[in-house]
C-alpha positions in Angstrom: 17.0 -28.1 -9.8 15.1 -27.6 -13.1 16.4 -28.4 -16.6 17.3 -24.8 -17.4 19.5 -24.4 -14.2 21.2 -27.8 -15.0 22.0 -26.6 -18.5 23.3 -23.3 -17.1 25.7 -25.1 -14.7 27.0 -28.0 -16.7 26.2 -27.1 -20.3 24.1 -30.3 -20.8 21.4 -30.3 -23.5 18.6 -32.7 -22.6 16.4 -34.0 -25.4 13.5 -31.7 -26.0 9.9 -33.0 -26.2 7.5 -32.8 -29.1 3.8 -33.6 -29.1 2.0 -34.5 -32.3 -1.8 -34.1 -32.3 -3.4 -35.5 -35.4 -6.5 -37.7 -36.0 -4.8 -39.5 -38.9 -2.4 -42.3 -37.7 -0.4 -42.2 -41.0 0.5 -38.5 -40.4 1.6 -39.3 -36.9 3.8 -42.1 -38.1 5.4 -39.9 -40.8 6.2 -37.1 -38.3 7.4 -39.6 -35.7 9.9 -41.0 -38.1 11.2 -37.6 -39.0 11.7 -36.4 -35.4 12.3 -39.5 -33.3 16.1 -39.5 -33.7 16.4 -35.9 -32.3 13.5 -35.5 -29.8 11.3 -37.4 -27.4 8.0 -37.6 -29.3 4.5 -38.0 -27.9 1.3 -38.2 -29.8 -2.5 -37.8 -29.4 -5.3 -38.7 -31.9 -7.7 -35.9 -31.0 -7.8 -32.5 -29.4 -9.0 -33.4 -26.0 -6.4 -36.1 -25.5 -3.8 -33.7 -26.8 -4.6 -31.2 -24.1 -4.3 -34.0 -21.5 -0.9 -35.0 -22.8 0.2 -31.4 -22.8 -0.8 -31.0 -19.1 1.0 -34.3 -18.2 4.2 -34.0 -20.3 4.6 -30.2 -20.8 6.2 -30.6 -24.2 8.6 -28.0 -25.7 6.6 -27.9 -29.0 3.2 -29.0 -30.3 2.6 -30.0 -33.9 -1.1 -29.6 -34.3 -3.5 -30.7 -37.1 -6.4 -28.3 -37.7 -9.1 -30.6 -39.2 -10.1 -32.9 -36.3 -13.5 -34.1 -35.1 -15.2 -32.7 -32.0 -12.4 -30.2 -31.2 -10.4 -28.7 -34.0 -6.8 -27.4 -33.9 -7.9 -23.8 -33.6 -9.8 -24.7 -30.4 -6.9 -26.7 -29.0 -4.5 -23.8 -29.7 -6.8 -21.3 -28.0 -7.1 -23.5 -25.0 -3.3 -23.8 -24.7 -2.8 -20.1 -25.0 -5.5 -19.4 -22.4 -3.8 -21.5 -19.7 -0.8 -19.7 -18.1 0.8 -23.1 -17.5 0.9 -23.9 -21.3 0.7 -20.5 -22.9 4.4 -20.3 -23.6 4.5 -23.7 -25.5 5.0 -23.0 -29.2 2.5 -24.4 -31.6 3.0 -25.2 -35.3 0.0 -26.0 -37.4 0.4 -28.8 -39.9 -2.6 -29.0 -42.2 -3.8 -29.5 -45.8 -5.6 -26.1 -45.5 -3.2 -23.9 -47.3 -5.2 -20.7 -47.9 -4.0 -17.3 -46.6 -7.1 -16.9 -44.5 -6.5 -20.3 -42.9 -2.9 -19.4 -42.1 -3.9 -16.0 -40.8 -6.5 -17.6 -38.5 -3.9 -20.0 -37.2 -1.4 -17.3 -36.4 -4.1 -15.2 -34.7 -4.8 -18.2 -32.4 -1.3 -18.0 -31.2 0.6 -20.4 -33.4 4.2 -19.5 -34.3 4.3 -21.2 -37.7 2.1 -22.9 -40.3 3.1 -25.9 -42.4 1.0 -27.4 -45.2 0.6 -31.0 -46.3 2.0 -33.0 -48.0 4.7 -33.1 -45.4 8.2 -32.2 -46.5 10.7 -33.9 -44.1 13.5 -31.4 -44.6 11.2 -28.4 -44.0 9.6 -30.0 -41.0 13.0 -30.8 -39.4 14.3 -27.3 -40.1 11.2 -25.5 -38.8 11.0 -27.7 -35.7 14.7 -27.3 -35.0 14.6 -23.6 -35.4 11.6 -23.1 -33.1 13.0 -25.4 -30.5 16.3 -23.6 -30.5 14.5 -20.3 -30.0 12.5 -21.9 -27.1 15.7 -23.3 -25.5 17.3 -19.8 -25.7 14.2 -18.2 -24.3 14.0 -20.7 -21.5 17.6 -20.2 -20.6 17.2 -16.4 -20.6 14.2 -16.8 -18.4 16.1 -19.1 -16.0 19.0 -16.6 -16.0 16.7 -13.7 -15.2 15.0 -15.6 -12.4 18.4 -16.6 -10.9 19.6 -13.0 -11.2 16.5 -11.8 -9.5 16.9 -14.3 -6.7 20.5 -13.4 -6.2 19.7 -9.7 -6.1 17.0 -10.3 -3.5 19.5 -12.3 -1.5 22.0 -9.4 -1.7 19.4 -7.0 -0.6 18.6 -9.1 2.4 22.3 -9.4 3.2 22.6 -5.6 3.0 19.9 -5.0 5.6 20.1 -8.1 7.8 22.5 -8.9 10.7 24.2 -12.1 9.8 24.1 -13.5 13.3 20.6 -12.8 14.5 18.7 -12.3 11.3 17.4 -9.0 12.6 17.8 -5.7 10.8 21.4 -4.5 10.9 22.5 -1.1 12.1 22.5 0.4 8.6 18.9 -0.7 7.9 17.9 0.4 11.4 19.2 3.9 10.8 17.4 4.2 7.5 14.1 2.9 8.9 14.4 5.2 12.0 14.7 8.3 9.8 11.9 7.1 7.5 9.4 6.2 10.3 10.1 9.5 12.1 9.2 11.5 9.0 6.0 9.4 8.6 5.1 10.0 12.3 5.7 13.7 11.9 3.3 13.8 8.9 0.6 11.7 10.5 0.9 13.3 14.0 1.1 9.8 15.6 3.1 9.0 18.7 6.5 7.3 18.2 8.5 5.1 20.5 12.0 3.6 20.5 13.6 0.9 22.6 17.3 0.3 23.3 18.3 -2.8 25.2 21.5 -4.3 26.4 22.3 -7.9 27.6 23.3 -7.7 31.2 26.9 -8.6 31.9 27.4 -10.0 28.5 31.2 -9.8 28.5 31.2 -11.9 31.6 28.8 -14.4 29.8 31.3 -14.7 27.0 34.3 -15.1 29.3 32.5 -17.7 31.3 30.7 -19.8 28.6 32.8 -18.9 25.5 32.1 -16.9 22.3 30.2 -19.7 20.6 27.7 -19.8 23.5 27.6 -16.0 23.4 26.6 -16.1 19.7 23.9 -18.6 20.5 22.6 -16.4 23.3 22.4 -13.4 20.9 20.6 -15.5 18.4 18.0 -16.6 21.0 17.4 -13.0 22.0 17.0 -12.1 18.4 14.4 -14.8 18.0 12.6 -13.4 21.1 12.6 -9.9 19.7 11.1 -11.3 16.4 8.3 -13.1 18.3 7.5 -10.1 20.4 7.4 -7.4 17.8 5.4 -8.8 14.9 3.3 -5.8 13.9 3.8 -4.4 10.4 6.1 -1.4 10.8 7.9 -2.6 13.9 11.6 -2.9 13.3 13.8 -5.0 15.6 17.5 -4.5 15.0 20.9 -5.5 16.3 22.3 -2.1 17.2 25.8 -3.3 17.9 27.5 -6.1 19.9 25.0 -7.2 22.6 22.8 -4.1 22.1 19.5 -4.2 20.3 16.9 -1.6 19.3 13.2 -1.6 18.4 11.3 1.0 16.3 7.7 1.2 17.3 5.6 3.5 15.1 2.2 4.7 16.2 3.0 3.6 19.8 2.5 5.8 22.8 5.1 5.6 25.7 2.9 3.6 28.1 2.3 0.9 25.4 6.0 0.9 24.5 6.9 0.4 28.2 4.4 -2.5 28.4 5.9 -4.2 25.4 9.5 -3.6 26.8 8.5 -5.3 30.0 7.0 -8.1 28.1 10.2 -8.6 26.2 12.3 -8.4 29.4 10.2 -11.2 30.9 10.3 -13.3 27.8 14.1 -13.2 27.8 14.1 -14.4 31.4 11.7 -17.1 30.5 14.2 -18.5 28.0 16.0 -19.8 31.0 19.5 -19.3 29.7 22.0 -19.8 32.6 24.3 -16.9 33.4 26.4 -17.9 36.5 28.5 -14.7 36.2 25.6 -12.3 36.4 25.2 -10.1 39.5 21.5 -9.7 38.9 19.9 -13.2 38.5 21.6 -16.5 37.5 19.9 -16.2 34.1 20.5 -14.1 31.0 18.6 -10.8 31.4 18.3 -7.5 29.6 18.0 -3.9 30.6 15.8 -1.7 28.4 15.5 2.1 27.9 12.3 3.4 26.4 11.4 6.7 24.9 8.0 7.7 23.5 7.0 11.1 22.2 5.2 13.1 19.6 7.5 13.8 16.6 7.9 17.5 16.2 10.4 20.3 16.0 14.0 19.1 16.6 13.1 15.6 17.7 15.5 14.0 15.3 16.7 10.4 15.2 19.6 11.5 17.3 17.3 13.0 19.9 15.3 9.8 20.2 18.5 7.7 20.4 19.9 10.0 23.1 16.7 9.8 25.2 16.5 6.0 24.9 20.2 5.7 25.7 19.8 7.9 28.8 16.9 5.7 29.9 19.0 2.6 29.3 21.8 4.0 31.4 19.4 4.6 34.2 18.0 1.1 34.0 21.6 -0.2 34.4 22.3 2.2 37.3 19.2 1.1 39.1 20.2 -2.5 39.1 19.7 -3.9 35.6 17.1 -6.4 34.5 14.6 -3.7 34.4 12.8 -1.3 32.0 13.1 2.5 32.4 11.0 5.0 30.5 12.6 8.3 29.6 11.0 11.3 31.2 10.4 14.1 28.7 10.7 17.4 30.6 8.7 20.5 30.1 11.8 22.4 29.0 12.4 19.8 26.3 8.8 20.0 25.2 8.9 23.8 25.0 12.2 23.8 23.2 10.6 21.8 20.4 
């Protein structure tokens, strides 16, 4: 947990960190005495060392001399502002150069304030305190905004995910089905839909208990996720022990192949089902429909066709895949 989050939760105020960069040791000592009681103070005697200390300590404020050998304060400030990791750290120039042009140049480099020497302890303390309070407030607002964004994302996930399996829930499935059918209609690409049911699941729950039943559904959900990984595919918990899969740009034969692959992968999980009349393992029956999206082929039409195919799969013995047959009459009607 970062400092801002700790402050949000318990109201604590940790000591802020100030870096002094000046090539004159006497100036460093004066500033240190002014600030040490209120802040953790670090120092560097030249610009390059100052940049290293900033990277290592990430201070809340930098007090920066301008006239330094090799790398002056303007160059240090420009380097800080050019780095995304340090760009937000406020910089105050403290210098004997008191002209308007000097001050304007310092502010153009990205400094937030400009103090002239000789140093006035009350002014330094007041300016440092004010700018650090502003930074603390900004950091807390940023942390609040980030926390709010994360919570909103979590709420969005909860609104579209099934809590047990982590798959799309029924609401999200319905939204995506309508959206993908519209897209398929515009693109003239084939569209397929799977509906599947866990065979004799009530008996499984009665025999092994509901906790085991929930575990079974979670494993089937994981199998669905590992089988349908293509962008655009949507695997969902349709209700109870029923699941559904949206397969955009997928012709019927390909959808049938993928459904058969899923059926076998569920068997390969090796989950015992002593109460099943099909095999002594957890198995699924799957109904598949695939067609060109046109005319009156609405979400309800695709669901009805897949449901009819699923019913036939169960009637024919379960633990099988059945592909819906689209009749000539149905094609002409559309």
